[in-house]
C-alpha positions in Angstrom: 12.2 13.0 8.5 8.9 14.3 7.2 6.6 15.7 9.8 2.8 15.5 9.4 2.0 18.6 11.5 0.4 20.4 8.5 -1.3 17.3 7.1 -4.7 17.7 8.7 -4.6 21.5 8.3 -4.0 21.0 4.6 -6.7 18.5 4.3 -9.2 20.7 6.1 -8.7 23.3 3.4 -10.4 20.9 1.0 -11.4 21.2 -2.6 -15.0 22.4 -2.1 -18.4 21.0 -1.3 -20.5 19.0 -3.7 -23.9 17.3 -3.5 -24.5 13.7 -4.4 -27.0 12.6 -7.0 -29.8 12.3 -4.5 -30.6 15.9 -3.5 -31.9 14.9 -0.1 -28.5 13.5 0.9 -26.0 15.6 2.9 -23.4 17.5 0.9 -19.8 16.3 1.0 -16.4 18.0 0.9 -13.8 16.4 -1.4 -10.2 16.9 -0.3 -7.0 16.0 -2.1 -4.8 13.8 0.1 -2.3 12.8 -2.6 -2.4 13.5 -6.3 0.5 12.2 -8.4 -0.9 12.5 -11.9 -4.0 12.8 -14.2 -7.0 10.7 -13.0 -7.0 8.7 -16.2 -3.4 7.6 -15.6 -3.7 6.8 -11.8 -5.6 4.4 -9.6 -7.7 6.4 -7.2 -8.3 5.5 -3.6 -11.5 7.3 -2.4 -11.8 7.3 1.4 -15.3 8.0 2.5 -16.4 8.8 6.1 -19.6 7.8 7.7 -21.0 8.7 11.1 -18.8 11.8 11.4 -20.8 14.9 12.1 -19.8 18.3 10.6 -18.0 19.1 13.9 -16.1 15.8 13.7 -14.7 16.5 10.2 -11.2 17.1 11.7 -11.4 13.7 13.4 -12.3 12.0 10.1 -9.3 13.7 8.4 -7.0 12.6 11.2 -8.3 9.1 10.7 -7.6 9.3 7.0 -4.1 10.5 7.6 -3.4 7.6 9.9 -4.8 5.0 7.6 -3.1 6.3 4.5 0.3 6.9 6.0 0.2 3.3 7.4 -0.7 2.0 4.0 2.5 3.7 2.5 4.6 1.9 5.2 3.6 -1.5 3.8 4.7 -3.2 0.6 3.8 -3.1 -2.2 1.9 0.1 -1.4 5.1 1.7 -0.3 6.9 1.1 -3.6 3.9 2.0 -5.8 2.3 4.9 -3.9 3.1 7.1 -6.9 0.5 5.0 -8.9 -2.2 6.3 -6.5 -4.3 9.4 -6.3 -6.0 9.6 -2.9 -9.1 11.7 -2.0 -11.0 12.0 1.2 -14.8 12.6 1.0 -16.1 14.2 4.2 -19.9 13.7 4.6 -21.6 15.6 7.4 -23.6 13.0 9.2 -26.8 13.9 11.0 -25.7 11.6 13.9 -22.4 10.5 15.2 -21.4 6.8 15.1 -22.6 3.7 13.2 -25.3 1.1 13.6 -25.2 -1.8 16.1 -22.0 -0.6 17.7 -20.9 -2.6 19.5 -23.9 -4.8 20.0 -27.1 -5.7 18.2 -29.2 -3.8 20.8 -27.1 -0.6 20.3 -29.0 2.4 18.8 -29.3 2.7 15.1 -27.7 5.9 13.8 -28.9 8.2 11.0 -25.8 8.3 8.7 -25.4 8.9 5.0 -23.7 5.5 4.2 -25.7 3.4 6.7 -22.6 1.7 8.0 -23.2 -1.0 10.6 -21.5 -3.8 12.5 -22.9 -7.3 12.5 -23.0 -7.2 8.7 -25.5 -4.3 8.9 -27.2 -5.5 12.1 -27.8 -9.1 11.0 -28.1 -11.4 14.0 -26.8 -14.3 11.8 -23.6 -12.4 11.0 -20.5 -11.7 13.1 -19.9 -8.6 15.2 -16.8 -7.4 13.5 -18.3 -7.4 9.9 -18.7 -3.7 9.1 -20.8 -3.0 6.0 -21.8 0.0 4.0 -24.7 0.9 1.6 -23.0 0.2 -1.7 -25.2 2.5 -3.8 -24.7 5.4 -1.5 -20.9 4.8 -1.3 -20.7 4.8 -5.1 -22.7 8.0 -5.4 -20.4 9.8 -3.0 -17.3 8.3 -4.6 -18.6 9.7 -7.8 -18.0 13.2 -6.5 -14.3 12.7 -7.2 -14.5 13.9 -10.8 -13.2 11.6 -13.5 -13.3 8.5 -11.5 -15.5 5.5 -12.2 -16.1 2.2 -10.5 -13.4 0.7 -12.8 -10.5 3.0 -11.9 -11.1 3.7 -8.2 -11.2 1.8 -4.9 -13.5 2.8 -2.2 -12.4 2.6 1.5 -15.2 3.6 3.8 -14.3 4.5 7.4 -16.9 4.3 10.1 -16.8 6.6 13.1 -16.1 4.0 15.7 -13.4 2.7 18.0 -14.7 -0.9 17.8 -12.6 -3.4 15.8 -14.2 -4.2 12.4 -14.1 -4.1 8.7 -15.0 -5.9 5.5 -13.6 -6.5 2.0 -15.5 -7.0 -1.3 -16.4 -4.6 -4.0 -15.4 -2.0 -1.4 -13.3 -2.1 1.7 -14.5 -0.9 5.1 -12.8 -0.3 8.4 -13.5 1.4 11.7 -11.8 4.7 11.8 -10.6 5.0 15.4 -9.7 1.5 16.7 -6.1 0.9 17.7 -5.8 -1.7 14.9 -8.0 0.1 12.4 -5.2 1.4 10.2 -4.0 -2.2 9.8 -7.6 -3.3 9.0 -7.5 -1.2 5.8 -4.6 -3.0 4.0 -6.0 -6.3 5.0 -9.4 -5.4 3.5 -7.7 -4.0 0.4 -6.1 -7.4 0.1 -9.6 -8.7 -0.4 -11.1 -5.9 -2.4 -8.1 -5.1 -4.6 -6.1 -8.3 -4.5 -8.8 -10.9 -4.4 -6.9 -12.5 -1.5 -8.7 -14.8 0.9 -8.6 -14.9 4.7 -6.1 -17.2 6.2 -8.0 -17.5 9.5 -8.6 -21.0 11.0 -11.9 -19.8 12.4 -14.9 -17.7 11.2 -16.4 -16.7 14.5 -13.6 -15.8 16.9 -12.9 -18.2 19.7 -14.7 -20.9 17.8 -12.3 -23.4 16.2 -12.8 -24.0 12.5 -13.4 -27.6 11.4 -11.6 -29.6 8.7 -11.5 -28.3 5.1 -13.9 -30.4 3.0 -13.5 -29.0 -0.5 -11.2 -29.7 -3.5 -8.0 -27.8 -4.5 -8.9 -24.1 -3.6 -9.1 -21.5 -6.3 -7.2 -19.2 -3.8 -3.6 -18.6 -4.9 -2.4 -18.8 -1.3 -4.2 -22.0 -0.2 -3.6 -25.5 -1.3 -4.0 -29.2 -0.7 -0.7 -30.0 -2.4 2.5 -30.9 -0.7 5.7 -28.9 -1.3 7.0 -31.7 -3.5 3.8 -31.7 -5.5 3.9 -27.9 -5.9 7.4 -28.0 -7.2 6.7 -30.9 -9.5 3.5 -29.4 -10.9 4.8 -25.8 -10.9 1.7 -25.0 -8.9 0.7 -22.3 -6.4 3.6 -20.7 -4.6 6.3 -23.1 -5.9 8.6 -20.3 -7.0 8.8 -18.9 -3.4 9.2 -22.2 -1.4 12.1 -22.1 1.0 12.5 -18.3 0.9 12.6 -16.3 4.1 9.1 -15.1 4.4 8.5 -11.3 4.4 6.1 -11.9 7.3 8.5 -14.1 9.3 9.8 -17.7 9.2 10.1 -19.5 5.8 7.7 -19.8 2.9 6.5 -23.3 3.0 3.3 -25.1 4.0 1.4 -24.2 7.1 -1.9 -25.9 8.1 -5.0 -23.8 8.5 -6.9 -21.2 6.4 -10.2 -20.4 4.7 -11.8 -20.6 8.1 -10.7 -24.2 8.6 -8.2 -25.6 11.1 -7.1 -28.6 9.2 -6.9 -30.1 5.7 -5.8 -26.9 3.9 -2.4 -25.1 3.9 -1.1 -21.5 3.5 2.4 -20.2 2.5 3.5 -18.6 5.8 3.1 -19.0 9.5 1.5 -15.6 9.7 0.9 -12.8 7.2 -1.3 -9.8 6.6 -4.2 -12.0 5.6 -4.0 -14.0 8.8 -2.8 -11.7 11.5 -3.0 -7.9 11.4 0.4 -6.2 12.0 2.5 -8.5 9.8 3.5 -7.8 6.2 2.0 -9.4 3.2 4.2 -12.5 2.5 5.7 -12.9 -1.0 2.6 -14.7 -2.4 0.2 -11.9 -1.3 2.7 -9.2 -2.2 3.1 -10.5 -5.7 -0.7 -10.6 -6.3 -1.1 -7.1 -4.9 1.8 -5.8 -7.1 0.0 -7.4 -10.1 -3.3 -5.9 -9.3 -2.0 -2.4 -8.5 -0.1 -2.3 -11.8 -3.1 -3.5 -13.8 -5.0 -0.4 -12.6 -2.7 2.1 -14.3 -1.4 2.4 -17.9 2.3 1.6 -17.6 2.6 3.7 -20.8 0.8 6.8 -19.8 1.7 9.1 -22.7 4.2 9.9 -25.4 3.9 9.8 -29.2 0.6 8.2 -30.1 0.8 4.8 -31.8 0.3 4.9 -35.6 2.3 5.9 -38.6 5.1 8.4 -38.1 8.0 9.8 -40.1 11.7 9.0 -39.7 12.6 12.6 -39.3 11.6 13.0 -35.7 12.0 12.2 -32.0 9.6 9.6 -30.7 8.5 9.8 -27.1 7.4 7.3 -24.5 6.0 8.1 -21.0 6.2 5.2 -18.6 5.1 5.1 -15.0 7.4 6.0 -12.2 7.6 3.7 -9.1 9.0 5.4 -6.1 12.2 3.3 -5.6 13.1 1.9 -9.0 12.9 2.4 -12.7 10.7 0.5 -15.2 12.7 -1.2 -17.9 12.2 0.4 -21.4 13.5 -1.4 -24.5 13.3 0.1 -28.0 13.6 -1.9 -31.3 13.4 -1.0 -34.9 12.5 -4.1 -37.0 13.7 -6.2 -34.1 17.0 -4.5 -33.8 17.7 -2.9 -30.4 18.0 0.9 -30.3 19.5 3.1 -27.5 17.1 5.3 -25.5 14.8 5.4 -22.6 12.1 8.1 -22.6 12.8 9.0 -26.3 14.5 7.9 -29.5 15.8 10.3 -32.1 15.1 8.4 -35.4 17.3 11.0 -37.3 20.3 9.4 -35.5 19.3 5.9 -36.6 19.6 6.4 -40.4 16.4 4.6 -41.2 16.5 3.0 -44.7 13.8 4.2 -47.2 10.4 2.4 -46.8 8.2 1.3 -43.9 9.5 -0.1 -40.7 8.2 -1.2 -37.3 9.3 0.7 -34.2 8.4 -0.9 -30.8 8.9 0.2 -27.2 8.3 -2.4 -24.5 8.0 -1.4 -20.8 8.6 -4.1 -18.1 8.6 -3.7 -14.4 11.8 -5.5 -13.1 10.5 -5.6 -9.5 11.7 -8.6 -7.5 8.2 -8.7 -6.0 7.0 -10.7 -9.0 8.5 -14.0 -10.1 5.7 -15.4 -12.3 6.4 -14.1 -15.8 2.8 -14.5 -16.7 1.8 -11.7 -14.2 4.9 -9.5 -14.5 3.6 -5.9 -15.3 4.4 -5.1 -18.9 3.1 -2.9 -21.8 4.1 -2.4 -25.5 3.6 0.5 -27.9 4.2 0.1 -31.7 4.6 2.6 -34.5 4.9 2.2 -38.3 7.9 4.4 -39.4 7.4 5.6 -43.0 10.3 7.5 -44.5 7.9 9.2 -46.9 6.0 10.9 -44.0 7.2 14.4 -43.1 6.8 15.3 -39.4 5.6 18.8 -38.6 7.6 20.5 -35.9 6.2 20.3 -32.4 7.3 21.4 -29.0 5.9 21.4 -25.5 6.3 22.8 -22.0 9.7 22.8 -20.3 8.3 20.5 -17.6 5.2 18.4 -18.3 5.2 16.3 -15.1 7.6 15.6 -12.2 7.9 14.0 -8.8 5.8 16.2 -6.5 7.9 19.0 -4.9 5.5 19.7 -2.0 6.6 16.8 0.1 10.2 15.5 0.9 11.5 12.6 -1.1 13.2 9.6 0.5 16.8 8.8 0.6 16.4 6.0 -1.9 13.8 7.5 -4.2 14.0 7.8 -7.9 13.0 11.4 -8.7 11.9 12.2 -12.2 11.1 15.1 -14.6 9.1 14.7 -17.8 9.8 17.5 -20.3 7.6 18.5 -23.2 7.8 16.4 -26.3 9.5 18.3 -29.1 9.8 16.4 -32.4 13.2 17.9 -33.2 15.2 17.4 -30.0 15.5 15.6 -26.6 15.7 18.3 -24.0 18.4 17.8 -21.4 17.7 17.7 -17.7 20.6 18.7 -15.4 20.6 17.5 -11.7 22.4 19.1 -8.8 22.6 17.8 -5.2 23.3 20.6 -2.6 24.4 22.8 -5.5 26.9 20.4 -7.0 26.3 18.9 -10.4 25.1 15.3 -10.1 24.3 14.2 -13.6 21.9 14.4 -16.5 18.8 12.4 -17.6 15.1 12.3 -17.1 15.4 10.8 -13.6 17.8 10.7 -10.7 18.3 7.8 -8.3 19.3 9.1 -4.8 20.9 5.8 -3.7 22.3 5.6 -0.2 22.1 9.3 0.6 21.9 10.3 4.3 21.0 13.5 6.0 18.9 16.4 4.7 19.7 17.8 1.2 18.4 19.9 -1.6 18.0 18.4 -5.0 17.3 20.4 -8.1 16.6 19.6 -11.7 16.9 22.3 -14.5 15.6 22.0 -18.0 14.5 24.7 -20.6 15.1 27.5 -18.1 12.9 25.9 -15.5 14.3 24.6 -12.1 12.5 22.3 -9.8 13.6 21.8 -6.1 13.0 19.0 -3.7 13.9 18.5 -0.1 15.6 15.1 0.4 14.9 13.6 3.7 17.3 10.7 3.9 17.4 10.2 7.7 15.3 7.4 9.1 13.4 8.1 12.3 14.7 7.1 15.6 12.7 5.1 18.1 12.6 5.2 21.9 11.7 2.1 23.9 10.2 2.2 27.3 10.1 -0.9 29.6 9.0 -1.1 33.2 12.0 -0.8 35.6 13.5 -4.2 36.4 16.9 -5.4 37.2 18.5 -6.9 34.1 15.1 -6.6 32.3 13.9 -9.7 34.2 10.1 -9.7 34.5 7.6 -12.0 36.2 4.4 -13.1 34.5 4.2 -10.1 32.0 5.8 -6.9 31.0 4.9 -3.9 28.8 6.7 -2.1 26.0 6.0 1.4 24.6 7.6 2.5 21.4 7.8 6.2 20.6 9.1 7.3 17.1 10.7 10.6 16.4 8.6 10.4 13.2 6.5 7.9 11.3 5.3 4.5 12.4 7.1 2.0 14.7 7.4 -1.7 14.3 9.1 -4.6 16.2 9.9 -8.2 16.0 10.6 -10.9 18.6 13.4 -13.5 18.3 13.9 -12.7 14.6 10.3 -13.4 13.5 8.4 -11.2 11.1 8.3 -7.4 11.6 5.0 -6.4 13.3 3.5 -2.9 13.4 3.2 -1.3 16.8 -0.2 0.1 17.5 -0.3 0.5 21.3 -2.8 -2.0 22.6 -6.0 -3.3 21.0 -8.2 -1.7 23.6 -6.3 1.6 23.9 -3.9 3.0 21.3 -2.3 5.1 23.9 -1.5 2.1 26.1 1.8 0.2 25.8 1.9 -3.3 24.3 1.6 -6.1 26.8 3.7 -9.4 26.6 2.6 -12.5 28.4 3.6 -16.2 28.1 0.5 -17.1 26.2 -1.1 -13.8 25.3 -4.0 -11.7 26.6 -7.4 -12.8 25.4 -9.3 -9.8 23.9 -12.4 -10.2 21.8 -11.6 -13.8 20.9 -7.9 -13.4 20.0 -4.8 -13.6 22.2 -2.4 -10.6 21.8 1.2 -10.3 23.0 1.9 -14.0 23.0 5.5 -14.9 23.6 4.8 -18.5 23.2 4.7 -20.5 20.0 2.5 -19.4 17.1 3.3 -15.7 16.8 2.3 -12.5 18.6 -1.4 -12.8 17.9 -3.1 -16.2 18.0 -6.5 -17.8 18.5 -7.1 -18.7 22.2 -7.8 -22.3 21.2 -4.5 -22.7 19.4 -2.0 -25.0 21.2 1.1 -23.1 22.1 4.1 -23.5 24.4 4.3 -20.8 27.1 7.0 -18.2 26.2 9.1 -18.2 29.4 12.8 -17.5 29.0 14.9 -14.9 27.3 13.8 -13.0 24.2 15.3 -10.4 21.9 13.0 -7.7 20.8 14.2 -5.5 17.8 12.4 -2.3 17.0 12.6 0.5 14.4 10.4 3.1 12.6 9.4 4.0 9.1 8.6 7.6 8.1 6.3 9.1 5.5 9.2 9.6 3.0 9.8 5.9 3.0 13.0 5.9 5.2 13.6 3.0 7.6 15.3 4.1 10.8 18.0 2.3 12.6 17.2 -1.0 14.2 17.8 -1.3 18.0 17.1 -4.1 20.3 16.5 -5.0 24.0 16.8 -8.4 25.6 14.2 -9.4 28.2 13.7 -12.4 30.4 10.2 -13.6 31.4 9.8 -15.8 34.4 6.7 -17.4 36.0 
């Protein structure tokens, strides 16, 4: 299980200090959080800090660690984290905090990004809307060299423990709230995925009205019935009837787009409705599509054009963490063997000109719509009259990073140089024993801690394999037979990573302590505890977090609570459970 003890220390080392375009603005330190490849071939997440003084830089970096590691515990970020480079930009703020926090009469703060609640201190806005000066955010994000507005996503963290965030061209979240690390993926659902809120209110504790518009443009809202969706092949018809990743069944649930009635969403609760739950299949499919569109699925290899038939042709596809992309080669429409390379000398190409094609497709089960399945194609003209000059390359051009442990189900890869006269072999060994050859290695169902090596061209790379999922300790108040009256608390403590739990088989829900205090245990009551316009810890109908105006049956009786943890290597620990009874 990967430990994060050195994470903040490594971040503090930083990459150096740079000044933004406006000389009067404070300088900023840019720090690598995760770099998986060249900036032109990755999607870059730039995390900016606002309202953190120079002395509070370690606090900012600790907030970054929490937000990013939580992101990697959620799909599809978990499966596609290798598509991301992540940088933290620490800006020394003249003052600590952000504007109008928590109320409109709170002091204004002198901060580089001018972040503020109430939509930037607008009395007509809502308290939780945390905005940032877009122009300043773009200037500071530009300090991450090679990135542009087109190939990066800004996440701005405000130095606050108040709940809040926003999604749009950029995403924002408060850095230190108990729920803040779950605000980030929700807001990225807006900014990156173009997903809409599934709330049935706009101002908390104020019920939304009836939806008045036509069929929504939103992919996860509709006026159609399930029968109409199936008949018209519309909206989420491909997922209807499936167990929802966020609990329950994918179907048709009323409420969303800030309206209580007259519009329907796919799941009872999901990331875009209630923080703590996963994206359901509809949202996950969209996020997979958008993440994949931000990177070239074919990142390198032999450039397209006219080539000879006397050579090896190379293709460099992206490498998701837990599966392989599908690569198919054809010559004049006839299938050829090969994955990362094809040796045309073994094909016996007839004299003349021919068409060689490589098509890369992501076979992920996260996508069912063929129109949005990630795919890319590269084509060459093979001319037997062309003579290929010999070319070589480094023994290892790229590989799965060796500085952090790999998970027990990861696919680990090595990209060699691209010689035109051969396909270099890669030999794999697990704990010193030969385990196979090829450009990548799927670890499968490995358990325990192991050493994986790959050797090619006299170069050996070594990875630590962390295949043990973290354990989770549960703490309940002392009670005979776990029978409680009125309420009870639950504290989850993982040996590593991030814990989660579910009640009576509903969707898995991230454990974050308590909204008002991350160090406090979670509190269960029959109808939930009202905090800032939402009811948390509800054992009644409707899910763990509901609007206080929602009708729900009190949750007295016996409940089964399952719990587990996920670590930074992607391992899922064993699931344990406790049975509790709540009485009036």
